[in-house]
C-alpha positions as CSV (number, residue, x, y, z in Angstrom):
1,X,0.0,0.0,-0.1
2,X,1.2,3.5,-0.9
3,X,0.2,6.3,1.4
4,X,1.1,9.9,0.5
5,X,1.1,12.3,3.2
6,X,0.4,16.2,2.2
7,X,-0.7,19.7,3.2
8,X,-2.1,22.4,1.7
9,X,0.6,24.5,3.5
10,X,4.0,24.4,5.1
11,X,4.3,23.9,8.8
12,X,1.1,21.9,9.6
13,X,3.1,18.8,10.6
14,X,3.1,16.9,7.5
15,X,6.8,14.9,8.0
16,X,6.3,14.5,11.5
17,X,2.9,12.5,10.9
18,X,4.9,10.6,7.6
19,X,7.7,9.9,10.1
20,X,5.5,8.3,12.7
21,X,3.6,6.6,10.7
22,X,6.7,5.0,8.9
23,X,8.4,4.4,12.5
24,X,4.9,2.6,13.9
25,X,5.1,0.4,10.8
26,X,8.4,-0.9,11.4
27,X,9.7,-2.3,8.2
28,X,8.5,-0.1,5.4
29,X,9.7,2.3,2.5
30,X,10.0,5.9,2.9
31,X,10.3,8.5,0.4
32,X,10.8,12.1,1.0
33,X,9.8,13.9,-2.2
34,X,9.8,17.1,-0.3
35,X,12.8,17.8,-2.7
36,X,13.1,21.7,-2.2
37,X,13.4,20.9,1.8
38,X,13.7,17.6,2.5
39,X,14.1,17.1,6.5
40,X,12.8,13.7,7.1
41,X,16.4,12.6,7.7
42,X,16.4,14.9,10.8
43,X,14.4,12.2,12.2
44,X,14.8,9.0,10.7
45,X,18.7,9.3,10.8
46,X,19.5,7.1,7.6
47,X,22.7,5.6,6.8
48,X,23.1,6.9,3.4
49,X,24.8,4.4,1.1
50,X,24.1,5.8,-2.3
51,X,23.6,8.9,-4.5
52,X,22.3,9.4,-8.0
53,X,22.3,12.2,-10.2
54,X,19.0,13.4,-12.0
55,X,19.6,15.4,-14.8
56,X,16.9,17.3,-17.4
57,X,17.3,17.8,-21.2
58,X,18.7,21.4,-22.3
59,X,18.7,22.3,-26.1
60,X,21.8,23.4,-27.6
61,X,21.8,25.5,-30.6
62,X,24.8,25.0,-33.6
63,X,24.0,28.6,-34.9
64,X,26.1,27.5,-37.9
65,X,23.1,25.3,-39.2
66,X,20.2,27.7,-37.7
67,X,18.5,29.8,-40.4
68,X,16.8,32.1,-37.4
69,X,13.3,31.2,-38.7
70,X,12.0,31.6,-35.0
71,X,10.1,28.4,-35.1
72,X,11.5,27.0,-31.8
73,X,10.7,30.4,-30.1
74,X,7.3,30.1,-31.2
75,X,6.7,27.0,-29.7
76,X,8.3,27.5,-26.3
77,X,5.5,28.3,-24.1
78,X,8.2,29.0,-21.3
79,X,10.1,31.2,-23.6
80,X,13.4,29.5,-22.8
81,X,14.6,30.6,-26.2
82,X,14.6,33.9,-28.0
83,X,15.7,34.0,-31.7
84,X,17.1,37.4,-33.5
85,X,18.1,38.3,-36.9
86,X,21.6,36.7,-36.5
87,X,21.8,35.2,-33.1
88,X,19.7,32.7,-30.9
89,X,19.8,33.2,-26.9
90,X,19.0,30.3,-24.5
91,X,17.8,30.5,-21.1
92,X,18.4,26.8,-19.6
93,X,16.8,28.0,-16.0
94,X,13.3,28.3,-18.2
95,X,13.6,25.4,-20.0
96,X,11.1,22.5,-19.1
97,X,12.9,19.9,-21.3
98,X,9.7,19.1,-23.6
99,X,11.8,18.6,-26.5
100,X,9.5,20.8,-28.7
101,X,12.2,23.3,-30.1
102,X,14.4,20.0,-31.6
103,X,11.0,18.6,-33.2
104,X,10.3,21.8,-35.3
105,X,13.4,22.9,-36.1
106,X,13.9,22.0,-39.8
107,X,17.5,22.6,-39.7
108,X,18.3,20.1,-37.3
109,X,20.3,22.8,-35.7
110,X,19.2,22.2,-32.1
111,X,20.6,19.1,-30.1
112,X,19.7,18.0,-26.6
113,X,22.1,18.3,-23.9
114,X,21.6,17.6,-20.1
115,X,21.7,19.9,-17.3
116,X,22.2,18.4,-13.6
117,X,19.4,19.7,-11.0
118,X,19.5,17.4,-8.0
119,X,20.4,13.8,-6.4
120,X,18.7,11.1,-5.2
121,X,20.2,9.9,-1.6
122,X,19.4,6.2,-0.5
123,X,20.1,4.4,2.5
124,X,18.6,2.5,5.5
125,X,16.9,3.9,9.0
126,X,16.8,0.7,11.0
127,X,14.0,-1.6,9.0
128,X,13.1,1.8,7.1
129,X,14.6,1.8,3.4
130,X,14.9,5.3,2.6
131,X,15.4,7.8,-0.1
132,X,15.2,11.5,-0.4
133,X,15.7,13.8,-3.3
134,X,17.8,17.0,-2.8
135,X,17.1,19.7,-5.4
136,X,19.9,22.1,-6.4
137,X,19.7,25.5,-4.9
138,X,18.4,27.7,-7.8
139,X,16.7,25.1,-9.7
140,X,12.8,25.2,-10.0
141,X,12.3,21.7,-11.4
142,X,11.4,19.3,-8.3
143,X,9.0,17.1,-10.5
144,X,11.9,15.3,-12.7
145,X,13.3,14.0,-9.4
146,X,10.0,13.2,-7.7
147,X,9.5,11.1,-11.0
148,X,12.9,9.4,-10.4
149,X,12.4,8.8,-6.7
150,X,8.9,7.1,-7.3
151,X,10.6,4.6,-10.1
152,X,11.9,3.4,-6.7
153,X,8.8,2.1,-5.3
154,X,8.7,-1.3,-4.1
155,X,5.7,-3.4,-4.8
156,X,6.4,-5.9,-1.5
157,X,6.1,-3.6,1.2
158,X,4.2,-0.5,2.2
159,X,5.3,2.9,1.2
160,X,5.3,6.2,3.0
161,X,5.3,9.3,0.7
162,X,6.5,12.7,2.2
163,X,5.0,14.9,-0.3
164,X,5.9,18.8,-0.8
165,X,3.4,21.3,0.8
166,X,1.0,23.1,-1.3
167,X,-1.1,22.2,-4.2
168,X,1.5,22.5,-6.9
169,X,2.6,20.1,-9.9
170,X,5.4,18.6,-7.5
171,X,2.6,18.0,-4.8
172,X,0.6,16.1,-7.6
173,X,3.2,14.0,-8.9
174,X,4.0,12.8,-5.5
175,X,0.5,12.0,-5.0
176,X,-0.4,10.4,-8.1
177,X,-0.8,6.6,-8.1
178,X,-1.1,6.4,-4.5
179,X,-3.7,4.1,-2.5
180,X,-4.4,6.8,-0.2
181,X,-3.4,10.2,1.0
182,X,-3.4,11.7,4.4
183,X,-4.0,15.2,4.7
184,X,-2.4,17.0,7.4
185,X,-3.6,20.3,8.6
186,X,-3.8,22.9,11.7
187,X,-7.1,24.1,13.5
188,X,-6.4,27.2,12.3
189,X,-8.3,29.6,9.5
190,X,-5.0,29.6,7.4
191,X,-4.7,25.9,7.6
192,X,-8.7,25.6,6.8
193,X,-8.1,27.9,3.7
194,X,-5.3,25.5,2.5
195,X,-6.8,22.3,3.5
196,X,-10.0,22.9,1.2
197,X,-7.6,23.4,-2.1
198,X,-5.7,20.5,-1.0
199,X,-9.1,18.6,-0.8
200,X,-9.9,19.9,-4.2
201,X,-6.6,18.8,-5.8
202,X,-7.0,15.0,-4.3
203,X,-10.7,14.5,-5.3
204,X,-9.8,15.7,-8.5
205,X,-7.0,12.7,-8.7
206,X,-9.6,10.4,-7.7
207,X,-7.5,9.0,-4.7
208,X,-9.0,8.2,-1.3
209,X,-8.2,10.4,1.5
210,X,-8.5,11.4,5.0
211,X,-8.0,14.4,7.2
212,X,-5.3,14.5,10.1
213,X,-5.7,17.6,12.8
214,X,-2.1,18.4,14.2
215,X,-1.7,20.7,17.3
216,X,-5.6,20.1,18.0
217,X,-6.6,22.6,20.5
218,X,-4.8,25.7,19.8
219,X,-7.1,27.0,17.3
220,X,-10.9,26.9,16.7
221,X,-13.5,23.8,15.1
222,X,-13.4,25.3,11.6
223,X,-11.7,22.2,10.3
224,X,-14.0,19.6,12.1
225,X,-17.0,21.4,11.0
226,X,-15.7,21.8,7.3
227,X,-14.7,17.8,7.2
228,X,-18.4,16.9,8.6
229,X,-19.9,19.0,6.0
230,X,-18.0,17.5,3.2
231,X,-18.0,13.9,4.5
232,X,-14.2,13.9,4.9
233,X,-12.9,11.0,7.3
234,X,-11.3,12.7,10.2
235,X,-8.5,10.1,10.5
236,X,-6.5,11.6,13.9
237,X,-6.4,14.6,15.9
238,X,-2.9,14.8,17.5
239,X,-3.4,17.2,20.6
240,X,-0.8,20.1,21.0
241,X,1.9,19.1,23.5
242,X,5.0,20.9,24.6
243,X,6.6,17.9,25.1
244,X,6.5,16.9,21.5
245,X,7.4,20.4,20.5
246,X,10.4,20.4,22.2
247,X,11.5,16.7,20.8
248,X,10.9,17.7,17.5
249,X,13.0,21.1,18.0
250,X,16.0,18.2,19.0
251,X,15.3,15.8,15.9
252,X,13.3,13.3,18.0
253,X,10.3,11.9,16.4
254,X,6.6,12.6,18.1
255,X,6.2,9.1,18.9
256,X,9.2,8.7,20.9
257,X,8.3,11.7,22.9
258,X,4.6,10.6,23.6
259,X,4.6,7.0,23.5
260,X,0.7,6.6,23.3
261,X,0.9,8.1,19.8
262,X,2.7,4.8,18.6
263,X,-0.5,3.2,19.2
264,X,-2.7,5.5,17.4
265,X,-0.7,5.6,14.2
266,X,-0.9,1.9,14.1
267,X,-4.3,2.2,14.5
268,X,-4.2,4.7,11.9
269,X,-2.8,2.6,9.5
270,X,-5.3,-0.1,10.2
271,X,-8.2,2.6,9.6
272,X,-6.5,3.5,5.9
273,X,-6.0,0.0,5.1
274,X,-9.8,-0.9,5.7
275,X,-11.0,2.5,3.6
276,X,-8.6,1.4,0.9
277,X,-9.8,-2.2,0.5
278,X,-13.4,-0.8,0.7
279,X,-12.7,1.7,-2.0
280,X,-11.6,-1.1,-4.4
281,X,-14.4,-3.4,-3.4
282,X,-16.9,-0.5,-4.2
283,X,-15.1,0.4,-7.4
284,X,-15.1,-2.9,-8.9
285,X,-18.8,-3.1,-8.0
286,X,-19.5,0.0,-9.8
287,X,-17.4,-1.4,-12.9
288,X,-19.1,-4.6,-13.2
289,X,-22.3,-3.0,-12.8
290,X,-22.0,-1.0,-15.8
């Protein structure tokens, strides 16, 4: 079973939940897809045994062949190429590596190079198979690294994915293909606003999901009322705890700071499993009835 842990905004406790769930399971695979700011390793403390470079295609122009027709600039939706009467300018940081410029170049003046954008680090944390993506500073394309990381997913064990925050392309890429999504939020107006955006995104993807409230008790009951009104399962409410917050600041996982949380996360896994099975059965019945 592949479980993605996501959130509409940063700072809600998404990584806390993902790490706690992984530690409560024991033997599993953990993918930190928050490649712009991976921090699950601060709590899991893995031993890194391997690194793999990730690159994206980058155009290279042979101006001796170029007729300066401008077709490459016309097709580029990201304005990564500018064509003038006697020269061509490339802006690699804007390029998304689609290859369209090469397809339309009748002079075969454009070749494909590679640009290194980051790495994937792999290792072990006790019985947890760990991997994290690290995007180079200044790079903007997180999605290719996430795609490479998801190619590592094992079919023979449970997988926990720590998604990036928000509802952008990297978040969608990290959640795609998951069996279930846990949306972590905080009981505040800001948390509720961004939760609504995340809910719309997951519903569009058609993935079963539920909500986890972190730091319950510090805000209002707006999130609970919203979930009730929208028929969204409230999977778990984690009360605000100074002890857990202090442990977090020292890189100590929540379930080690509060032993009662381990059983709650084990129960959470069981709840998710039943919801996934129910969704599959319901889907099969609907398909069979057509």
